BAFI-3210 file (N, C-alpha, C; in Angstrom, 3 decimals, decimal comma, padded with zeros to 6 digits):
// residues 255
n [1|2|3|4|5|6|7|8|9|10|11|12|13|14|15|16|17|18|19|20|21|22|23|24|25|26|27|28|29|30|31|32|33|34|35|36|37|38|39|40|41|42|43|44|45|46|47|48|49|50|51|52|53|54|55|56|57|58|59|60|61|62|63|64|65|66|67|68|69|70|71|72|73|74|75|76|77|78|79|80|81|82|83|84|85|86|87|88|89|90|91|92|93|94|95|96|97|98|99|100|101|102|103|104|105|106|107|108|109|110|111|112|113|114|115|116|117|118|119|120|121|122|123|124|125|126|127|128|129|130|131|132|133|134|135|136|137|138|139|140|141|142|143|144|145|146|147|148|149|150|151|152|153|154|155|156|157|158|159|160|161|162|163|164|165|166|167|168|169|170|171|172|173|174|175|176|177|178|179|180|181|182|183|184|185|186|187|188|189|190|191|192|193|194|195|196|197|198|199|200|201|202|203|204|205|206|207|208|209|210|211|212|213|214|215|216|217|218|219|220|221|222|223|224|225|226|227|228|229|230|231|232|233|234|235|236|237|238|239|240|241|242|243|244|245|246|247|248|249|250|251|252|253|254|255]
n.u [025,344|024,162|024,623|023,955|024,281|024,379|023,902|025,459|025,186|026,294|024,337|022,475|023,737|023,803|023,793|021,613|021,820|023,743|024,466|025,612|026,688|025,011|022,223|019,508|020,334|022,027|020,120|018,990|020,906|021,690|020,741|020,558|020,679|022,905|022,067|022,798|023,175|022,593|024,775|027,832|027,015|023,940|020,893|017,352|015,325|016,788|017,223|014,749|013,994|015,338|014,530|012,226|012,793|013,842|012,135|010,445|011,979|012,211|013,831|016,371|016,493|019,648|020,720|023,392|025,424|027,654|031,234|030,828|031,178|030,984|032,702|034,953|033,589|033,423|035,463|037,751|039,781|038,538|038,881|036,992|034,672|033,486|030,783|030,040|030,511|027,935|026,238|025,891|025,228|022,559|021,329|021,281|021,033|018,542|016,908|017,345|015,347|013,317|012,506|011,429|009,880|007,850|007,356|006,535|008,003|010,840|013,440|016,564|019,395|022,083|025,134|028,570|030,325|032,951|035,746|034,375|034,041|036,131|037,284|035,618|036,388|038,963|039,548|038,391|036,992|035,109|034,082|032,646|030,700|029,032|027,834|026,360|024,740|023,417|021,800|020,097|018,570|017,404|016,959|016,979|018,076|019,913|023,576|025,799|029,045|033,189|034,226|035,455|036,378|037,041|034,612|033,185|032,935|032,542|029,716|028,770|028,519|026,750|024,879|023,670|022,299|024,356|025,701|028,471|030,690|032,166|034,615|034,382|035,690|038,022|040,997|042,911|044,730|047,022|045,988|043,364|042,027|041,301|043,443|044,698|043,086|044,972|047,225|049,478|047,640|045,007|042,673|040,325|040,103|039,265|036,361|036,389|037,974|037,356|034,655|036,081|037,166|035,277|033,472|035,008|035,147|033,189|032,356|034,778|035,459|038,024|040,276|042,562|045,045|047,210|049,937|049,790|048,728|046,697|043,671|041,359|038,022|034,703|031,558|028,626|027,765|028,136|030,195|029,344|030,302|028,960|028,941|029,785|029,671|031,446|031,512|028,868|028,975|030,558|029,671|026,838|028,335|029,546|027,029|025,798|028,091|028,365|025,535|025,493|026,901|025,273|024,853|022,442|021,329|020,022|018,819|018,403|016,092|014,151|014,825]
n.v [007,268|007,384|006,501|006,730|005,553|005,448|002,941|002,800|001,337|001,058|000,881|-000,852|-000,881|-002,200|-003,050|-003,056|-006,127|-007,088|-008,163|-006,616|-007,009|-007,702|-007,041|-007,163|-008,687|-007,436|-005,094|-006,117|-005,927|-002,909|000,680|002,442|003,478|004,103|004,745|004,028|006,564|005,975|006,916|005,950|003,430|001,573|001,863|003,078|001,060|-000,325|001,551|002,010|-000,552|-000,721|001,468|000,582|-001,967|-000,789|000,855|-001,476|-002,515|-000,878|000,988|004,121|006,375|007,154|009,307|008,377|009,719|009,745|009,973|010,099|007,602|004,442|002,222|002,082|002,017|004,271|005,237|006,024|009,021|012,297|014,966|018,060|021,064|023,493|024,166|021,870|020,058|021,135|020,353|017,478|016,652|017,865|016,519|013,550|013,555|014,674|012,768|010,490|011,620|011,673|008,952|008,434|010,347|008,611|006,881|008,045|008,591|010,493|011,240|010,934|011,492|013,120|011,110|010,985|009,241|006,897|008,310|010,755|011,452|011,740|013,641|015,758|016,095|017,373|019,384|022,281|024,013|022,047|020,958|023,161|023,813|020,930|021,261|023,621|022,383|020,556|022,332|023,372|021,121|020,143|021,808|021,264|018,670|016,042|016,452|013,608|013,443|012,627|012,362|015,507|016,349|019,176|019,758|018,582|020,422|022,964|022,724|022,669|025,238|026,170|025,760|023,160|020,248|017,947|014,821|013,164|010,645|007,576|005,285|001,264|-000,547|000,395|001,845|004,398|007,197|009,707|012,451|012,074|011,040|008,017|005,170|005,274|002,399|000,834|000,854|-000,746|-001,399|-000,547|-002,101|-003,122|-006,245|-007,944|-008,864|-008,045|-006,475|-004,316|-003,329|-002,699|-000,347|001,203|001,712|002,991|005,730|006,269|006,646|007,871|009,356|009,721|007,971|005,300|005,952|004,544|005,017|004,623|006,812|008,724|009,787|012,652|012,241|012,734|010,668|009,898|008,356|005,283|003,550|000,479|-002,360|-005,000|-006,668|-009,251|-012,547|-013,250|-010,366|-009,879|-011,286|-010,211|-007,100|-008,341|-009,297|-006,859|-005,122|-007,067|-006,529|-003,955|-003,453|-005,106|-003,398|-001,503|000,573|002,213|001,396|003,719|005,345|008,703|009,728|008,872|010,104]
n.w [086,080|083,121|080,060|076,187|072,965|069,296|067,036|064,068|060,553|056,796|054,800|052,003|049,782|047,269|043,427|041,090|039,454|041,050|044,125|047,561|051,155|053,624|054,188|055,914|057,685|059,062|060,178|062,325|064,860|064,496|064,985|063,480|059,861|057,346|054,100|050,597|047,667|045,187|043,436|044,282|045,407|044,958|043,684|041,965|043,100|044,660|046,916|048,020|048,669|050,591|052,258|052,803|054,600|056,185|057,755|058,709|060,588|062,530|062,177|062,237|059,388|057,269|054,553|052,439|050,584|048,103|046,004|042,211|041,309|040,459|039,844|041,188|043,732|045,344|046,965|045,651|045,625|044,212|042,019|042,805|042,464|044,712|043,710|042,619|044,461|046,378|044,333|044,252|046,569|047,365|044,802|045,819|048,619|048,171|046,754|048,290|050,359|049,070|048,820|051,569|052,452|050,968|052,293|054,565|056,537|058,390|057,501|059,537|058,993|057,633|056,255|054,952|052,239|051,992|050,090|049,673|052,144|053,884|052,276|053,379|056,096|056,140|054,159|053,665|051,780|050,408|052,452|053,584|051,441|051,026|053,561|052,864|050,753|051,934|053,855|052,003|050,898|053,137|056,325|058,899|059,283|060,110|060,472|059,948|061,177|061,160|064,115|065,670|063,475|060,798|059,428|060,823|062,939|061,850|061,259|063,519|063,666|062,446|063,345|062,725|063,372|065,250|064,534|066,553|064,756|065,716|065,257|065,598|064,463|063,212|063,336|064,993|064,178|065,545|065,338|065,420|063,143|060,707|060,542|057,262|055,514|053,526|055,586|058,445|061,412|060,729|061,361|063,406|064,811|067,059|068,926|071,843|072,101|070,719|071,931|074,308|073,195|072,330|074,846|075,911|074,371|074,929|077,644|078,650|076,820|075,218|072,995|071,947|070,266|067,278|068,262|070,547|071,867|073,992|072,533|072,503|072,068|070,773|071,615|069,555|067,886|066,674|064,539|062,529|060,569|058,895|056,446|055,841|057,229|059,384|060,123|060,705|063,176|064,980|064,856|066,440|068,858|069,646|070,223|072,369|074,134|074,411|076,029|077,769|079,444|080,077|078,420|076,798|073,896|070,850|068,778|067,183|066,741|068,459|070,721]
ca.u [025,211|023,511|025,367|023,656|025,000|023,402|024,420|024,863|026,054|025,918|023,226|021,379|025,039|023,707|023,418|021,284|021,895|024,856|024,199|026,533|026,431|023,697|021,135|018,398|020,884|022,889|019,359|018,796|021,469|021,577|019,548|020,329|021,194|023,142|021,559|023,496|022,234|022,595|026,578|028,868|026,233|022,757|019,683|016,324|014,719|017,583|017,175|013,108|013,846|015,755|013,874|011,100|012,997|014,251|010,594|009,816|012,958|012,306|016,161|016,303|017,691|019,891|021,110|025,155|026,191|029,868|030,965|029,945|032,057|030,447|033,374|035,682|032,931|033,597|036,606|038,969|039,585|038,024|038,864|035,607|034,964|032,115|029,468|029,889|029,893|026,588|025,215|026,023|024,552|021,551|020,714|021,725|019,907|017,037|016,485|016,639|014,368|011,415|011,855|011,372|008,959|006,691|006,837|006,135|008,925|011,578|014,881|017,348|020,686|023,306|026,480|028,909|030,555|034,233|036,632|034,065|033,785|037,583|037,614|035,195|037,480|040,085|038,903|037,581|035,971|034,534|032,866|031,424|029,653|028,552|027,095|025,662|023,625|022,579|020,814|019,773|017,922|016,403|017,796|016,600|018,706|021,472|025,192|026,914|030,290|033,842|034,390|036,265|036,985|036,085|033,184|032,345|033,109|031,730|028,347|028,259|028,750|026,098|023,360|023,659|022,356|025,597|026,352|029,708|030,944|033,038|034,598|034,791|036,556|038,751|042,191|042,884|045,830|047,191|045,425|042,327|041,662|041,115|044,356|044,436|043,183|046,300|048,590|048,936|046,563|043,948|041,517|040,366|039,244|038,700|035,126|036,746|038,874|036,696|033,711|036,338|037,797|034,179|033,125|036,274|035,316|032,146|032,505|035,463|035,862|038,707|040,615|044,210|045,920|047,760|050,947|049,683|048,660|045,561|043,422|039,861|036,879|032,637|030,955|027,353|027,304|029,143|029,852|029,343|030,206|028,588|029,203|030,060|029,250|032,380|031,087|027,685|028,789|031,527|028,413|026,429|029,149|029,376|025,674|025,508|028,923|027,710|024,029|026,115|027,428|024,700|024,856|021,207|021,151|019,120|018,771|018,288|014,301|013,948|014,964]
ca.v [008,064|006,990|006,334|006,154|005,436|004,945|001,962|002,609|001,167|001,477|-000,291|-000,481|-000,724|-003,557|-002,386|-003,654|-007,561|-007,461|-007,462|-006,630|-006,530|-008,498|-005,840|-007,701|-009,416|-005,929|-004,518|-006,526|-005,296|-001,296|001,512|003,916|003,065|005,190|004,346|004,605|007,302|005,806|006,822|004,919|002,035|001,761|002,410|003,420|-000,036|-000,847|002,458|001,729|-001,635|-000,869|001,900|-000,549|-003,034|-000,117|001,012|-002,645|-002,697|000,566|001,524|005,397|006,265|008,541|009,517|008,177|010,417|010,105|010,241|009,334|006,091|003,104|000,849|002,109|001,809|005,815|005,309|007,157|010,648|012,987|016,767|018,342|022,270|023,575|024,069|020,243|019,304|021,404|020,253|016,248|016,865|018,177|015,492|012,575|014,085|014,797|011,187|009,221|011,996|011,464|007,510|008,411|010,986|008,598|005,809|008,426|008,784|011,557|010,981|011,727|012,412|012,779|010,453|010,713|007,723|007,041|009,709|012,075|011,954|011,779|015,059|016,573|016,425|018,384|020,352|023,273|024,871|021,073|020,591|024,070|023,621|019,777|022,315|024,324|021,652|019,740|023,022|024,204|020,028|020,097|022,742|020,142|017,475|015,963|015,796|012,611|013,259|011,860|013,195|016,228|016,680|019,858|019,755|018,773|022,022|023,376|022,184|023,068|026,712|027,347|025,527|022,349|019,121|017,071|013,558|012,426|009,283|007,156|003,738|000,265|-001,647|001,065|002,625|005,965|008,105|010,961|013,848|011,935|010,737|006,877|005,010|004,320|001,131|000,217|000,715|-001,516|-000,845|000,251|-002,606|-003,903|-007,801|-008,592|-007,817|-007,594|-005,187|-003,226|-003,142|-001,691|000,843|002,368|002,091|004,425|006,613|006,667|006,633|008,794|010,753|009,250|006,532|005,094|006,121|003,382|004,816|004,560|008,278|009,260|011,464|013,089|012,131|012,649|009,000|010,105|007,254|003,759|002,839|-001,107|-003,194|-006,154|-007,110|-010,824|-013,350|-013,003|-008,956|-009,687|-011,660|-008,733|-006,259|-008,892|-009,022|-005,328|-004,561|-007,573|-006,214|-002,510|-003,717|-005,840|-002,615|-000,618|001,115|002,120|001,901|004,340|006,510|010,080|010,072|008,158|010,338]
ca.w [084,989|082,095|078,700|075,287|071,755|068,801|066,195|062,328|059,027|055,709|053,722|050,371|048,444|046,039|042,516|039,966|039,705|041,910|046,146|048,610|051,854|054,532|054,936|056,355|059,273|060,241|060,370|063,500|065,247|064,785|065,318|062,337|058,752|056,165|053,013|049,889|047,237|043,560|043,013|044,966|044,892|045,177|042,184|042,903|043,484|046,161|047,937|047,539|049,400|051,776|053,131|053,853|055,850|057,694|058,472|059,256|061,769|063,443|062,246|061,754|058,061|056,768|053,554|052,345|049,685|047,943|044,309|041,169|041,734|040,632|039,502|042,795|044,885|046,063|047,845|045,226|045,560|042,911|042,340|042,676|043,088|045,839|043,311|042,241|045,845|047,316|043,860|044,924|048,186|046,433|044,035|046,877|049,769|047,734|046,072|049,539|051,029|048,257|049,124|052,946|052,206|050,017|053,029|055,690|057,288|058,348|057,384|060,108|059,104|056,626|056,233|053,601|051,701|051,351|050,083|050,329|053,722|054,032|051,768|054,108|057,304|055,821|052,542|054,032|050,579|050,174|053,885|053,596|050,071|051,766|054,076|052,029|050,026|053,126|054,501|051,478|051,072|054,781|057,232|059,719|058,823|061,277|059,424|060,863|060,586|062,173|065,705|065,786|062,211|060,426|059,245|063,070|063,893|060,941|061,199|065,011|064,031|061,813|064,354|062,388|064,748|064,836|065,368|066,133|064,866|065,986|064,641|066,670|063,963|062,828|064,017|065,012|063,740|066,693|064,907|065,161|061,882|060,800|060,051|055,900|054,715|053,588|056,439|059,673|062,522|060,000|061,389|064,946|064,657|068,365|069,461|072,646|072,028|070,412|072,562|075,454|073,002|072,292|076,074|076,241|074,117|075,272|078,352|078,898|075,608|074,293|072,430|071,944|068,423|066,743|068,723|071,839|072,347|074,215|071,852|072,612|071,151|071,328|070,350|069,661|067,177|066,492|063,104|062,577|059,345|058,174|055,037|055,730|058,059|060,376|060,422|061,571|064,382|065,099|065,180|067,445|070,127|070,066|070,545|073,398|074,956|075,321|076,492|079,373|080,625|080,470|077,662|076,046|072,404|070,928|067,545|067,555|066,592|069,641|072,019]
c.u [024,526|024,024|024,407|024,397|024,142|024,703|024,805|025,637|025,319|025,247|023,168|022,749|024,888|023,456|022,736|021,078|023,011|024,476|025,560|026,273|025,463|023,093|020,198|019,167|021,377|021,593|018,861|019,408|021,536|020,542|019,595|021,042|021,623|022,994|021,972|022,752|022,115|024,466|027,341|028,774|024,968|022,029|018,420|015,350|015,145|017,330|015,688|013,157|014,329|015,590|012,998|011,574|013,225|013,102|010,138|010,229|013,115|013,741|015,744|017,095|018,037|020,794|023,175|025,251|027,466|029,621|030,870|030,815|031,534|031,361|034,471|034,798|032,723|034,395|037,477|038,450|039,634|038,422|037,607|035,688|033,680|030,986|029,154|029,579|028,419|025,704|025,051|024,933|022,895|020,236|020,644|020,757|018,658|016,458|015,893|015,603|013,035|011,457|011,201|009,995|007,672|006,076|006,547|006,527|010,027|012,797|015,886|018,389|021,145|024,885|027,283|029,537|032,187|035,050|036,039|033,895|035,017|037,607|036,865|035,604|038,462|040,252|037,898|036,147|034,756|033,352|032,545|030,386|028,701|027,614|025,960|024,413|023,266|021,396|019,509|018,232|016,868|017,357|017,889|017,603|020,052|022,585|025,548|028,131|031,508|034,072|035,665|036,974|036,464|035,031|032,260|032,030|032,508|030,315|027,960|028,127|027,817|024,884|022,975|023,697|023,318|025,726|027,346|030,278|031,852|033,467|034,722|035,409|038,132|039,738|042,512|044,568|045,832|046,572|044,145|041,523|041,864|042,597|044,296|044,210|044,519|047,373|048,236|048,555|045,449|042,345|041,275|039,737|038,610|037,586|035,546|037,052|038,222|035,671|034,193|036,920|036,361|033,549|034,114|036,018|033,681|031,742|033,676|036,141|037,171|039,411|041,981|044,561|046,932|049,631|050,829|049,040|046,933|045,365|041,775|038,965|035,719|032,557|029,484|026,659|028,511|029,405|030,364|029,523|029,762|028,261|029,653|029,779|030,060|031,806|030,051|028,260|029,674|030,410|027,639|027,258|029,417|028,072|026,026|026,302|029,038|026,515|024,755|026,693|027,081|024,583|023,908|021,774|020,061|019,168|018,228|016,819|013,821|013,600|014,480]
c.v [007,175|007,173|006,164|005,750|004,686|004,172|002,267|002,152|001,449|000,359|-000,196|000,023|-001,492|-002,690|-003,126|-005,357|-007,908|-006,985|-007,442|-006,155|-007,983|-007,480|-006,441|-008,451|-008,228|-005,117|-005,322|-006,289|-003,641|-000,469|002,795|002,920|004,316|004,431|004,773|005,083|007,164|006,002|006,154|003,679|002,323|001,960|002,384|002,318|-000,568|000,129|002,182|000,760|-001,235|000,220|001,406|-001,436|-002,155|-000,034|-000,315|-002,966|-001,835|000,959|002,570|005,061|007,702|008,403|009,205|008,642|010,251|010,362|009,427|008,656|004,650|002,171|001,075|002,380|003,321|005,969|005,768|008,147|011,238|014,733|016,977|019,788|022,354|023,882|022,894|019,641|019,785|020,894|018,313|015,812|016,620|017,329|013,933|012,652|013,936|013,491|010,207|010,333|012,078|009,842|007,542|008,680|009,875|007,199|006,408|008,465|009,685|010,782|012,148|012,622|012,658|012,253|010,422|009,349|008,079|008,592|011,119|012,398|012,633|013,032|016,127|017,169|017,151|018,798|021,291|023,504|023,840|020,904|021,871|024,271|022,329|020,330|022,710|023,378|021,170|020,611|023,295|022,903|020,170|020,694|021,676|019,016|017,449|015,557|014,905|012,483|012,917|013,010|014,289|016,908|018,729|020,084|019,281|020,027|023,123|023,921|023,046|024,732|027,697|026,271|023,865|021,372|018,431|015,714|013,047|011,147|008,518|005,590|002,179|-000,408|-000,919|001,243|004,125|006,478|009,389|012,336|013,335|011,312|008,851|006,092|004,636|002,868|000,031|-000,039|-000,346|-000,856|-000,308|-000,690|-003,146|-004,792|-008,504|-008,234|-007,532|-006,262|-004,098|-003,080|-002,272|-000,845|002,003|002,546|003,104|005,267|007,461|007,046|007,844|009,620|010,886|008,377|006,703|005,363|004,724|003,576|004,885|005,530|007,789|010,632|010,989|012,433|011,776|011,471|009,618|008,631|005,684|003,251|001,429|-001,182|-004,376|-006,547|-008,280|-011,534|-013,113|-011,318|-008,945|-010,178|-010,801|-007,653|-007,214|-008,844|-007,811|-004,889|-005,490|-006,648|-004,623|-002,459|-004,612|-004,674|-001,506|000,463|000,943|002,379|002,122|005,720|007,836|010,625|009,509|008,787|011,275]
c.w [084,068|080,641|077,452|074,162|070,488|067,557|064,838|061,619|058,000|055,028|051,987|049,269|047,551|044,835|041,798|040,261|040,708|043,516|046,526|049,555|052,502|054,926|056,050|057,709|059,958|060,575|061,780|064,825|065,927|064,801|064,075|061,133|057,859|054,637|051,294|048,665|045,421|042,989|043,345|044,647|045,591|043,427|043,265|043,339|045,017|047,404|047,922|049,078|050,716|053,032|054,055|054,799|056,772|058,551|059,146|060,420|062,639|063,066|061,345|060,219|057,922|055,498|053,604|050,862|049,422|046,570|043,732|041,033|041,550|040,821|040,820|043,888|045,994|046,763|047,054|045,206|044,756|043,345|041,730|042,869|044,104|045,449|043,315|043,611|046,541|046,163|044,146|046,029|047,723|045,917|044,947|047,945|049,350|047,322|047,276|050,024|050,641|048,818|050,754|053,119|051,925|050,978|054,524|056,479|057,528|058,114|058,394|059,972|057,570|056,356|054,901|053,707|051,347|051,182|049,802|051,422|054,130|053,640|053,015|055,482|057,510|054,981|053,242|053,212|050,323|051,182|053,927|051,996|050,324|052,026|053,721|051,591|050,849|053,790|053,335|050,814|052,019|055,785|058,896|059,971|059,845|060,448|060,577|060,172|062,006|063,539|065,441|064,645|061,982|060,320|060,293|063,507|063,020|061,072|062,409|064,768|063,466|062,199|063,937|063,567|063,868|065,493|064,780|065,995|065,010|065,146|065,422|066,089|063,064|063,744|064,453|064,813|065,604|066,205|064,921|064,058|061,722|059,903|058,601|055,730|054,317|054,738|057,768|060,608|062,299|061,121|063,358|064,844|065,787|068,592|070,321|072,541|071,331|071,024|074,254|074,659|072,793|073,624|076,210|075,725|074,527|076,972|079,140|078,160|074,844|073,907|072,042|070,527|068,097|067,106|070,069|072,633|073,202|073,478|071,998|071,606|071,645|070,491|070,641|068,884|067,089|065,164|062,897|061,082|059,367|056,791|054,415|057,206|059,369|060,883|060,902|062,540|064,930|066,091|066,644|068,504|070,730|070,658|071,957|074,700|075,816|076,475|077,816|080,052|080,609|079,574|076,653|074,608|072,131|069,801|068,365|067,060|067,521|070,551|071,883]
res [m|s|y|y|i|d|l|n|s|d|l|g|e|s|f|g|a|y|t|m|g|m|d|e|e|v|l|e|f|v|t|s|a|n|v|a|c|g|w|h|a|g|d|p|l|v|m|q|k|t|v|e|l|c|q|q|k|g|v|a|i|g|a|h|p|g|y|p|d|l|m|g|f|g|r|r|n|m|t|i|t|p|e|e|a|k|a|y|m|i|y|q|v|g|a|l|q|g|f|c|q|a|h|g|l|c|l|q|h|m|k|l|h|g|a|f|y|n|s|a|c|v|t|p|k|i|a|d|a|i|l|d|g|l|q|t|v|n|p|l|l|s|a|m|v|l|s|g|s|y|i|a|k|a|a|q|k|r|g|i|p|v|i|q|e|v|f|a|d|r|g|y|t|e|e|g|t|l|v|p|r|s|e|p|g|a|f|i|h|d|p|k|e|a|v|e|r|v|l|m|m|i|k|e|g|r|v|l|s|n|t|g|k|s|v|s|i|q|a|d|s|v|c|v|h|g|d|n|p|q|a|i|e|f|v|k|a|l|r|e|g|l|l|q|e|g|v|t|l|r|n|f|l|s|r]
***
């Protein structure tokens, strides 16, 4: 049996004179990139440069919208209305789509960032408004969302192409959500363990939670982080480990 997986990473998160991440290094190992749209990070020049880098490396591009929270890097929760959620999507996804069109590229997907991502997994009114915004901008765009989450199921009901996302370096709860960053078991630091976990997700459709329970999961794309030298080595080891096990790494535009 053949197995395929996409490797995605959050990029373009520098801002003005401030540099964050190691985008050029990460692009050597991933197949898709989620590019910040200027609200939690990024700015027009950074967005343009990141799109150009992805084009050079043959990496598919996704919009990475977040809450308007530069100081908190989009990780602080905000109370917003469904109308605001829809408008946030149109504004941010539309902006990145414009940069892609300027370079003759098709935007592959949308993946939410940080607290916006977490809210959409469990808050139906916000998730539905997000999907309204996505379909308003481009009804052909895929939604890259947490595997098994509310927004994943809602998108499928609408006929939106869904990319079910899993995480190589994060722990899972029994409910299939990510262990909060502040709690024990939130992170996986050993590349060998990460490869074993991802292979289980891909081949067996399950992952072990932080309590040891087996949780059903669908792995279409694996999120990897590469914002420091140690993380780059982690991504490299994960890529090599998957290839050695016969897993084909491929984005969704090339399938």
